[in-house]
C-alpha positions in Angstrom: 16.5 8.9 35.8 19.4 7.7 34.1 18.0 4.2 33.9 14.8 5.4 32.7 16.4 7.4 30.1 18.6 4.2 28.8 15.3 2.3 28.5 13.6 4.9 26.3 16.7 5.4 24.1 17.0 1.4 23.7 13.2 1.4 23.1 13.4 4.0 20.4 16.2 2.1 18.8 14.2 -0.9 18.7 11.4 0.7 17.0 13.6 2.5 14.5 14.7 -1.0 13.3 11.1 -1.8 12.8 10.2 1.2 11.0 13.1 0.5 8.8 12.4 -3.1 8.0 8.6 -2.4 7.6 9.5 0.5 5.0 12.1 -1.8 3.0 10.9 -3.2 -0.4 12.6 -6.7 0.4 13.6 -8.4 3.6 16.8 -6.8 5.2 19.7 -8.7 6.6 21.7 -7.5 9.7 24.3 -6.0 7.9 21.8 -3.9 5.9 20.2 -2.8 9.1 23.4 -1.6 10.6 24.5 0.1 7.8 21.1 2.2 7.2 21.1 3.0 11.0 24.8 3.5 11.3 25.2 1.2 14.4 27.3 -1.9 15.2 26.0 -5.3 13.6 25.6 -6.9 17.1 23.3 -4.0 18.2 21.2 -4.3 15.0 21.1 -8.3 15.6 20.0 -7.8 19.1 17.1 -5.1 18.4 16.0 -7.5 15.4 15.7 -10.5 17.4 14.0 -8.7 20.2 11.3 -7.8 17.5 11.1 -11.4 16.2 10.4 -12.7 19.7 7.6 -10.1 20.1 6.1 -11.1 16.7 6.7 -7.7 15.1 9.3 -9.1 12.7 9.8 -12.6 11.1 12.5 -14.2 9.3 12.4 -14.9 5.5 14.0 -18.1 4.6 14.2 -17.2 1.0 16.1 -14.2 1.5 18.8 -16.2 3.7 17.1 -15.4 7.1 16.5 -11.6 6.2 13.9 -9.7 8.4 10.4 -8.7 7.2 7.4 -7.6 9.0 5.9 -10.2 11.6 2.4 -11.4 12.3 1.8 -8.8 15.1 2.9 -5.9 12.9 0.4 -7.2 10.1 -2.3 -7.3 12.7 -2.0 -3.8 13.8 -1.9 -2.8 10.2 -5.1 -4.4 9.3 -6.7 -3.3 12.3 -5.9 0.3 11.5 -7.1 -0.5 7.9 -10.6 -1.5 9.3 -11.1 2.5 10.1 -11.1 3.4 6.4 -14.5 2.5 5.1 -13.4 3.5 1.5 -11.2 0.4 1.3 -14.2 -2.2 1.3 -16.2 0.2 -0.8 -13.5 0.7 -3.6 -12.4 -3.2 -3.5 -14.8 -4.4 -6.3 -13.8 -1.7 -8.7 -10.1 -2.6 -8.0 -10.7 -6.1 -9.2 -12.5 -4.8 -12.3 -9.4 -2.8 -13.5 -6.9 -5.4 -12.3 -8.7 -7.9 -14.6 -9.4 -5.5 -17.4 -5.9 -4.1 -17.5 -4.2 -7.5 -16.8 -2.1 -5.6 -14.3 -2.3 -4.6 -10.3 -4.6 -2.0 -9.1 -4.2 -0.4 -5.8 -5.9 2.0 -3.7 -4.1 4.8 -1.5 -5.4 7.5 0.8 -4.1 10.6 1.8 -2.8 10.9 5.2 -1.3 14.2 6.0 1.3 14.8 3.1 1.6 11.2 2.3 -0.3 8.6 0.2 -0.8 5.1 2.1 -1.6 2.1 0.2 -4.6 0.3 1.8 -5.4 -2.6 -0.8 -4.1 -4.3 -3.7 -5.9 -6.5 -6.5 -3.8 -8.6 -8.8 -4.5 -10.2 -12.1 -3.6 -13.8 -12.5 -0.6 -13.3 -15.0 0.8 -10.1 -13.5 4.2 -9.7 -11.7 3.8 -7.3 -8.7 6.3 -4.9 -7.8 7.0 -4.6 -4.1 7.7 -1.1 -4.3 4.4 0.2 -3.0 3.2 -2.5 -0.7 0.1 -2.5 1.5 0.6 -0.1 4.5 3.4 1.9 3.2 3.6 5.4 3.2 5.2 7.8 0.4 5.4 11.7 0.2 2.7 12.8 -2.4 5.1 13.5 -5.0 7.1 10.1 -4.8 4.4 8.0 -6.5 2.0 8.2 -9.0 -0.8 7.3 -6.7 0.2 10.2 -4.5 0.6 12.6 -7.7 -3.0 11.7 -8.5 -4.1 13.2 -5.3 -1.6 16.1 -5.0 -2.3 17.4 -8.6 -6.0 17.9 -7.8 -5.4 19.7 -4.7 -6.1 23.4 -4.2 -3.3 25.5 -5.2 -2.6 26.9 -1.5 -2.5 23.3 -0.3 0.0 22.3 -3.2 2.3 25.2 -2.0 2.0 24.1 1.5 3.0 20.4 0.6 6.2 21.6 -1.0 6.9 24.0 1.8 6.6 20.9 4.3 8.9 18.8 2.0 11.6 21.6 1.9 11.6 21.6 5.7 12.0 17.7 5.8 15.0 17.7 3.5 18.4 19.4 3.2 19.3 20.8 -0.1 17.1 22.5 -2.9 13.6 21.2 -3.1 11.6 22.0 -6.3 8.9 24.4 -5.9 5.1 24.0 -6.4 5.3 26.3 -9.6 8.0 23.9 -11.3 5.3 21.2 -11.1 2.3 23.4 -12.2 2.6 22.5 -15.9 2.9 18.9 -15.2 -0.2 18.8 -12.8 -2.2 20.9 -15.3 -1.7 18.2 -17.9 -2.6 15.5 -15.3 -5.7 17.2 -14.6 -6.8 17.6 -18.5 -6.2 13.8 -19.2 -7.5 12.7 -15.9 -4.6 10.8 -14.7 -1.0 10.9 -13.6 1.7 8.7 -15.6 5.2 7.4 -14.2 7.8 4.8 -13.7 8.4 2.9 -10.3 10.9 0.5 -9.1 13.7 1.6 -10.7 12.0 2.1 -13.9 10.9 -1.5 -14.2 7.2 -0.9 -13.9 4.9 1.6 -15.3 2.0 3.1 -13.5 -1.0 5.3 -13.9 -2.7 7.3 -10.9 -6.3 8.2 -10.8 -7.9 10.4 -8.4 -10.9 9.7 -6.2 -12.9 12.9 -5.4 -15.6 13.6 -2.9 -18.7 15.5 -3.9 -16.8 18.9 -3.6 -14.1 17.7 -6.1 -11.7 17.3 -3.1 -9.2 14.3 -3.7 -8.9 12.0 -0.7 -7.7 8.8 -2.3 -6.4 7.4 -5.7 -6.3 4.2 -7.8 -3.3 3.2 -9.4 -2.7 0.6 -12.2 1.0 -0.8 -12.3 2.4 -3.4 -14.9 5.9 -4.2 -15.9 7.5 -2.0 -18.6 7.9 -4.8 -20.9 4.0 -4.9 -21.3 3.0 -5.1 -25.0 1.0 -1.7 -24.9 1.9 1.0 -22.5 -0.5 1.8 -19.9 -1.3 5.3 -20.8 -2.0 4.5 -24.7 -3.9 1.3 -24.1 -7.2 1.6 -25.7 -8.8 0.0 -22.6 -7.8 3.2 -20.5 -11.0 4.9 -21.1 -12.8 1.7 -19.6 -10.3 2.4 -16.4 -11.4 6.0 -16.1 -14.9 5.2 -16.3 -14.7 2.4 -13.5 -13.0 5.0 -11.4 -15.8 7.3 -11.9 -18.2 4.8 -11.0 -16.3 4.2 -7.9 -16.4 7.9 -7.1 -20.2 7.8 -7.7 -20.6 5.1 -5.1 -18.5 6.9 -2.6 -20.5 10.1 -3.2 -23.7 8.4 -2.7 -22.6 7.5 1.0 -20.4 10.3 2.3 -19.4 8.3 5.4 -17.3 6.2 3.1 -15.0 9.1 2.2 -14.5 10.0 5.8 -10.7 9.8 6.9 -9.9 8.8 10.3 -7.0 10.9 10.7 -8.2 14.1 8.8 -8.4 16.0 12.1 -4.7 16.0 12.5 -2.4 18.6 11.1 -0.7 17.6 8.0 2.6 19.1 9.1 2.8 16.9 12.2 2.5 13.6 10.3 5.5 11.9 9.5 6.3 8.6 7.7 9.7 6.7 7.9 10.8 6.7 4.0 14.0 4.9 3.2 
């Protein structure tokens, strides 16, 4: 029993390294891994090398040998993505928005109380932020893509989200009522604005709703803050909102495309590692 317990603890630690590297917005070195997980450098190194040997992590030469997601991990992620029919259905609309805005457009779906990015479409000239990569999950209030889902949820679910969040973190957590005015503005204009990646990028999030008006996903437009015209005052914004409406109409015509594979799970039982 002692041996089995030791193996279990070791396996859990190895996967905690995998979760950390997968959630990071850049390749992580051994020192960073050991600091985040509060373990000796040699323990962090052994776990990372084990994951590299198994294909779950790979080395990034341009970062000095830092660790990033490997081919096996990426294959698992994309296999999971195939369960979401909405991804292929929305892809053409992402490309339209990315081209029109000369920016990055992304699709996120709701899984529990998190938004998870399923697809990205880039314009030729745009610099892409790594703050919200494909496969990464963030709490609904941590990103404009998630806010574009959260703000359109029924009031009771919004309250439930903030109750969930308060249980996950120590210290004071803003209540649902503190956000209601902002959410009302988002619903009135049709999008949620914000800044990401240490305010280096500006972004807009627009909800994708089913036939009953329930938000299950969102489309986000993201561009550098140095952009000549802010996204939320760009005269082409009406065109982007129209494209999102067209995407909604396509999805509503085939309700199977709105089906979420993990919708049967209790949202309070779903957790993503956030660092």
